[in-house]
C-alpha positions in Angstrom: 0.1 0.0 -0.1 1.5 3.5 -0.8 2.8 5.9 2.1 0.7 8.9 0.7 -3.2 7.7 0.1 -5.1 9.3 -2.1 -8.9 9.9 -1.9 -11.7 12.0 -3.3 -14.5 14.3 -1.8 -17.0 16.3 -3.1 -14.5 19.5 -3.5 -11.5 17.4 -4.7 -8.5 15.2 -4.1 -6.6 14.9 -0.9 -3.2 13.4 -0.6 -2.4 12.4 3.0 0.1 9.9 5.0 0.7 6.7 5.7 2.2 5.4 9.0 2.2 2.1 10.9 -1.2 1.3 9.6 -3.0 4.3 10.0 -3.9 7.2 6.9 -4.1 11.0 7.9 -5.4 13.5 6.1 -5.1 16.6 7.8 -6.4 20.0 7.4 -9.2 19.3 4.5 -11.4 22.3 4.3 -14.9 21.6 5.6 -15.9 25.7 4.8 -14.8 28.4 3.2 -12.4 30.4 4.9 -14.3 33.0 6.8 -12.5 36.0 5.7 -13.1 39.0 3.9 -16.7 39.3 3.0 -17.2 36.0 4.6 -16.1 37.1 8.3 -18.8 37.3 10.6 -21.2 35.5 8.6 -22.3 31.7 8.9 -19.9 28.9 7.3 -20.5 28.7 3.3 -19.1 25.4 1.3 -15.6 25.2 0.5 -14.4 26.2 -3.2 -13.8 23.0 -5.5 -10.1 22.8 -6.3 -7.8 21.0 -9.1 -5.3 18.7 -8.8 -4.4 16.8 -5.4 -4.6 19.1 -2.2 -1.5 18.4 0.5 -3.2 16.7 3.3 0.2 15.8 4.9 0.7 18.5 7.7 -1.6 20.2 10.1 -4.0 23.1 8.5 -4.1 26.7 9.7 -5.1 27.4 13.2 -8.1 30.5 14.5 -6.6 33.6 15.4 -5.7 33.5 19.1 -2.9 33.9 22.0 -1.2 31.8 24.2 -2.3 30.9 27.2 -1.2 33.3 30.1 2.3 32.8 31.7 0.9 30.8 35.0 -1.0 28.2 32.3 1.0 28.3 29.3 3.4 25.3 31.0 0.5 23.3 31.2 -1.9 23.8 28.2 0.0 24.5 25.1 -0.8 26.6 22.0 0.0 25.6 18.6 0.2 28.5 15.6 0.0 27.7 12.2 -0.2 30.9 10.1 -3.2 30.7 7.4 -7.1 31.9 6.6 -8.0 28.5 5.4 -8.8 27.1 9.3 -12.2 26.0 8.8 -10.9 21.9 8.9 -10.9 19.0 9.9 -8.1 16.2 10.3 -8.7 12.7 9.6 -7.5 9.3 10.8 -8.6 6.0 9.6 -7.2 2.3 9.2 -5.0 1.8 6.3 -7.3 -1.0 5.1 -10.5 0.4 5.8 -11.6 -0.3 2.1 -11.3 -4.2 2.7 -13.8 -3.6 6.0 -17.3 -3.2 6.7 -18.2 0.8 7.5 -16.1 1.8 10.3 -18.0 3.6 13.7 -16.9 7.4 13.7 -15.9 9.3 16.6 -15.6 13.4 16.2 -13.8 15.8 18.4 -14.4 19.2 19.2 -11.5 20.7 21.2 -11.6 22.9 24.9 -10.1 25.9 25.4 -12.6 28.8 26.7 -14.1 29.6 23.1 -11.0 31.4 22.7 -8.2 29.2 22.1 -7.1 25.4 20.9 -6.7 23.3 17.4 -6.3 19.9 16.4 -2.9 20.8 15.8 -1.9 20.2 19.1 -0.1 16.6 19.4 -2.5 15.4 22.4 -5.7 15.4 20.0 -3.8 12.9 17.6 -6.8 10.3 16.5 -4.0 7.5 15.6 -4.7 5.8 19.3 -8.5 5.6 17.8 -7.9 4.7 14.6 -5.9 1.2 15.7 -9.3 0.2 17.2 -11.2 0.5 14.0 -12.9 4.1 14.9 -12.2 6.7 12.0 -11.2 9.9 14.1 -12.0 13.3 13.3 -11.2 16.5 14.9 -12.8 19.5 13.7 -11.5 23.4 14.2 -13.7 25.9 14.4 -13.8 29.9 14.8 -12.7 31.1 18.1 -13.1 34.2 19.9 -15.0 37.4 18.7 -14.4 35.9 15.0 -16.7 32.7 16.4 -18.5 34.6 19.6 -19.3 38.1 18.7 -22.4 39.5 20.5 -23.3 42.0 18.0 -26.9 43.4 16.4 -26.4 42.7 13.1 -24.0 39.4 13.2 -25.9 35.6 13.7 -24.4 34.6 17.4 -22.8 31.8 18.1 -20.9 31.1 14.7 -18.4 28.6 16.4 -21.6 26.4 16.6 -22.9 27.0 13.4 -19.3 26.1 12.0 -19.2 22.9 14.1 -22.9 22.1 12.6 -21.2 22.6 9.2 -18.0 20.3 9.9 -20.6 17.3 11.3 -22.9 17.7 8.0 -20.0 17.5 6.1 -18.8 14.0 8.3 -22.5 12.5 7.3 -21.6 13.7 3.6 -18.3 12.8 3.0 -16.9 10.3 5.6 -18.0 7.5 3.6 -15.0 8.1 1.3 -12.5 7.6 4.6 -14.2 4.0 5.8 -16.7 5.8 8.1 -20.3 4.7 8.4 -22.3 8.1 8.5 -24.9 6.2 10.2 -23.1 5.6 13.2 -21.3 9.0 14.3 -20.6 10.0 17.9 -19.5 13.4 18.7 -16.8 14.0 21.8 -16.3 17.4 23.3 -14.1 18.3 26.2 -14.7 21.8 28.4 -16.1 24.1 25.7 -16.1 21.7 22.6 -18.6 19.9 25.5 -20.5 23.3 26.1 -20.7 24.0 21.9 -21.7 20.1 21.7 -24.6 20.5 24.4 -26.0 23.4 23.0 -26.2 20.8 19.2 -27.3 18.1 21.6 -30.4 20.5 22.6 -31.4 21.5 19.3 -34.7 19.7 17.5 -32.6 18.7 14.5 -29.4 16.8 17.0 -29.7 13.7 15.4 -29.3 15.0 11.9 -26.2 15.6 13.2 -24.7 13.1 15.8 -26.3 9.8 16.9 -24.5 9.7 20.4 -22.2 12.3 22.5 -19.6 12.2 24.8 -19.4 15.5 27.0 -16.2 16.1 29.3 -15.9 18.8 32.0 -18.3 20.9 29.4 -20.7 23.9 31.2 -24.4 22.7 30.1 -25.8 26.2 29.9 -25.4 29.3 27.5 -25.5 33.0 28.8 -28.4 35.3 28.4 -27.3 37.7 24.6 -26.7 40.8 27.3 -24.5 39.3 29.8 -22.3 37.0 26.8 -22.1 40.5 25.1 -19.8 41.9 27.5 -17.1 40.9 26.1 -17.9 42.3 22.8 -19.1 45.8 24.0 -15.4 45.7 26.2 -13.7 45.0 23.3 -15.5 47.8 20.8 -14.9 50.7 23.5 -11.3 49.1 24.0 -10.8 49.9 20.2 -12.6 52.8 19.4 -15.2 50.9 16.7 -18.6 50.4 17.0 -20.0 47.0 18.2 -21.1 45.6 14.7 -20.4 43.6 11.7 -19.1 46.8 10.0 -16.8 48.0 13.1 -15.5 44.7 13.6 -14.5 44.0 10.5 -12.4 46.8 9.7 -10.1 45.3 12.5 -7.4 43.0 11.8 -8.0 39.3 13.6 -4.7 39.6 15.3 -5.8 42.9 16.9 -8.9 41.6 18.1 -7.7 38.8 20.0 -5.1 41.3 21.3 -8.1 43.4 22.6 -9.9 40.6 23.8 -6.7 38.9 25.8 -6.4 42.9 27.6 -9.8 42.8 28.6 -9.7 39.2 29.6 -6.7 39.7 31.9 -8.5 42.1 33.9 -10.8 39.6 35.1 -10.3 37.1 37.9 -10.2 33.8 38.0 -13.5 33.8 40.3 -15.7 34.9 37.4 -15.7 38.4 37.5 -14.8 40.4 34.1 -16.3 40.0 30.6 -16.0 36.5 29.2 -16.6 34.9 25.6 -19.5 32.2 26.2 -22.2 31.4 24.4 -25.1 33.3 24.0 -28.8 32.5 24.5 -31.0 33.3 20.8 -30.2 33.2 17.2 -30.3 29.5 15.0 -27.3 28.1 16.8 -28.3 28.4 20.7 -32.4 29.3 20.6 -32.6 28.5 24.2 -30.0 27.9 27.0 -29.4 24.2 26.6 -29.8 22.7 30.0 -33.3 24.1 30.1 -34.1 22.4 26.8 -32.5 19.1 28.0 -34.4 19.2 31.1 -37.5 19.8 29.2 -36.8 16.7 26.9 -34.7 17.2 24.4 -31.9 15.1 22.6 -33.4 12.3 25.0 -33.1 9.9 21.9 -29.4 10.5 21.9 -27.0 8.0 24.5 -24.7 10.1 26.3 -21.8 9.6 28.3 -20.9 12.6 30.5 -19.0 13.5 33.6 -16.3 15.7 35.1 -12.9 15.4 37.1 -13.1 16.0 40.8 -11.1 18.8 41.4 -11.6 21.1 38.0 -11.0 24.0 39.9 -7.4 23.6 40.6 -6.1 24.2 37.1 -7.8 27.7 37.3 -6.7 28.3 41.2 -3.4 26.4 41.8 -1.5 28.1 38.3 -0.4 31.7 39.8 -1.4 30.9 43.8 -4.9 31.8 43.4 -5.8 28.9 45.6 -3.9 30.1 48.5 -5.1 33.9 48.5 -8.2 33.0 49.1 -9.4 33.5 52.7 -12.5 32.1 55.2 -14.0 35.8 54.7 -13.6 35.5 50.8 -15.1 31.4 51.1 -17.8 33.2 53.3 -18.4 36.3 50.8 -18.6 33.8 47.9 -20.8 31.0 49.2 -23.0 34.0 50.3 -23.4 35.9 46.7 -23.9 32.3 45.1 -26.4 31.6 47.5 -24.9 28.4 49.0 -26.4 26.7 51.8 -23.4 26.6 54.5 -24.2 22.9 55.0 -23.1 22.2 51.7 -19.8 23.5 52.3 -20.0 21.8 55.7 -20.3 18.5 53.9 -17.5 19.1 51.5 -15.5 20.3 54.7 -16.2 16.7 56.5 -15.3 15.0 53.0 -11.5 16.7 52.9 -11.1 17.8 56.8 -7.6 19.4 56.3 -9.2 21.4 53.1 -8.2 24.8 52.8 -11.0 27.8 52.1 -9.4 28.3 48.6 -9.8 24.2 48.1 -13.6 24.3 49.4 -14.4 27.0 47.3 -13.1 25.3 44.1 -15.5 22.2 44.9 -18.4 24.5 45.9 -17.5 26.5 42.2 -17.2 23.1 40.3 -20.2 22.0 42.0 -22.4 24.7 40.6 -20.6 24.7 37.5 -20.7 20.9 36.4 -21.1 18.4 39.0 -24.7 19.5 39.9 -26.3 20.5 36.5 -24.8 16.7 35.2 -26.4 15.2 37.7 -29.6 17.1 37.1 -29.4 16.4 33.6 -28.9 13.0 33.9 -31.7 12.7 36.7 -33.7 14.3 33.7 -33.0 11.3 31.5 -33.8 8.1 33.9 -36.9 7.2 32.0 -35.2 7.9 28.5 -35.2 5.6 26.2 -31.5 6.1 25.0 -29.3 5.7 28.1 -26.9 8.2 29.9 -23.6 7.0 31.7 -21.6 9.5 34.1 -18.1 9.3 35.0 -15.9 11.2 37.0 -12.3 11.1 37.0 -10.3 11.1 40.4 -6.1 10.4 39.8 -4.7 13.1 41.5 -1.4 14.1 39.2 1.6 15.1 41.1 2.6 18.1 39.0 2.4 21.1 41.0 -0.4 20.5 43.6 -2.8 19.9 40.2 -4.4 17.2 41.5 -7.3 15.9 39.7 -7.5 19.5 37.4 -9.6 20.3 34.6 -8.3 18.5 31.2 -6.1 16.1 33.1 -8.2 13.2 31.6 -7.6 14.0 28.2 -4.0 12.3 28.1 -5.9 8.8 29.2 -8.9 9.4 27.1 -6.4 9.5 24.0 -4.1 7.0 25.5 -1.4 9.5 24.8 0.1 9.4 28.3 3.9 10.3 26.5 3.2 13.2 24.7 4.5 16.6 26.4 0.9 17.9 26.2 0.3 15.0 28.6 3.0 14.8 30.7 3.1 18.7 31.3 -0.3 18.2 33.3 0.2 14.4 34.8 4.3 14.0 34.8 6.1 11.0 33.6 4.8 7.9 35.6 0.8 8.4 35.2 -0.6 5.1 35.5 -1.0 3.3 32.3 -3.8 1.2 33.2 -6.0 4.0 34.0 -5.6 4.9 30.2 -6.3 1.4 29.1 -9.3 1.7 31.0 -10.8 5.2 29.8 -9.5 4.8 26.4 -11.2 1.4 26.2 -14.1 2.5 27.7 -14.6 5.7 25.3 -13.9 3.1 22.4 -16.7 0.7 23.3 -19.4 3.8 23.6 -18.3 4.8 20.1 -18.4 1.3 18.5 -21.2 -0.8 20.6 -23.1 2.1 22.4 -21.9 1.0 26.2 -18.9 1.9 27.7 -19.1 -0.6 30.0 -21.2 -0.2 33.2 -23.8 0.2 34.8 -26.5 3.0 33.0 -27.7 6.1 35.0 -30.7 5.6 36.9 -32.0 6.4 40.4 -29.3 4.1 42.2 -27.1 6.9 40.5 -24.1 4.8 39.7 -20.7 7.0 38.8 -17.5 5.3 37.3 -14.7 6.3 39.4 -11.8 6.5 37.3 -9.0 6.1 39.5 -5.3 4.8 39.4 -6.6 1.3 40.0 -8.8 1.5 36.4 -12.3 2.7 38.0 -14.8 1.5 40.2 -18.5 2.3 40.4 -19.8 4.5 43.2 -23.4 5.0 44.0 -24.8 8.4 44.4 -21.6 9.9 45.6 -21.2 13.6 47.0 -25.3 13.0 47.6 -24.9 15.7 50.6 -22.9 17.6 49.0 -25.3 18.3 45.9 -28.3 18.4 47.6 -30.4 22.1 47.8 -27.0 23.2 45.6 -28.7 26.4 44.1 -29.7 25.9 40.1 -28.1 27.9 37.0 
């Protein structure tokens, strides 16, 4: 078999690479470059090209800034210049033409809707392709390019990009050996947030068949609140908060202004931030409200979080050590959290600092509470739900079981620099074997291998031993938690 495999999609021919029985096709356009007249517009199909398009290297990355210094050592940024960044990367077994159509797994990266790309080493799909899965990684518009809230611009353009990418997968994935009727989506952090918005749409089943949601908020913000960032950026640049105003600013300058505005905020959530905005075609209603009302009940879901999400936000830069008992009390009162919930956290972790306790409560409000409510709403649904919690504690810089820590295990890439930066050089392979196998099983067979959610509230706890099921963990901490 050739080392440079060639395939054809609707737009033209692509030439990839073949290594160790896996074909890679990188940087394939699913939409036209969102520049010039297409900037701040919904995605449109790519133009056809003549000859063979080189798909041997990652395509351009969406405009973005590197992470702040405190996070940059844990969360790398890759920058590839160019405008053609609405692309997908595809990994598939080299012998796919000799097999029955293969299940498909589509990954949407995180990065707070402002950062991330498919060029990161941690997102290489080879480990899934080795298990007979066609793996697709999606890029989408970020920051103001993808999530500006402007009166004359469709909201959540980045989510519309993802819809376009998923429709591309349905149309084109058969050429790569994939089964367009067996598409699972997987998102982490902001990627899970955007996929939650898609899951809540009436036509979600047109886009995908199963969903994996890792550590993602399930809600969107009212447009006025979500628009604070765009208004602040407009003020800083001295331009109107309109399409013409933002289109008059080069993408790099928009990124710089957004970064400057963000720097004025804090890890406790004060200040404008880029967020999904309720309203428009992409996110017509709050996703969690729609899901609790019955949306998406026909689609199987695997959902969960890490046990110490907050440590990625609180530990770098030392925020966790600056939170006092008074800060904890004020934050609890402002968030309408009963004192007994903080006491329940303290009983489970009697030596916890005020910063750790506040982080636990914030994780409950943002993630664990909504995840539990979502799963509870689906106990009688035709499509099953499975819930997990990642608990392995990294020895690196007090990160513990922080946000994004599970990625190296899910992708079974514990040795890549991205994963080593978070988990160190001795992360347990047995845990990677267990998590990766569960994600593969869900993609292939629709069942990750543990008890589906019910009134017993089974949670698969992933730890160094590979995992075990806990029933209704954290009940005293989640009971009576204020809804967001």
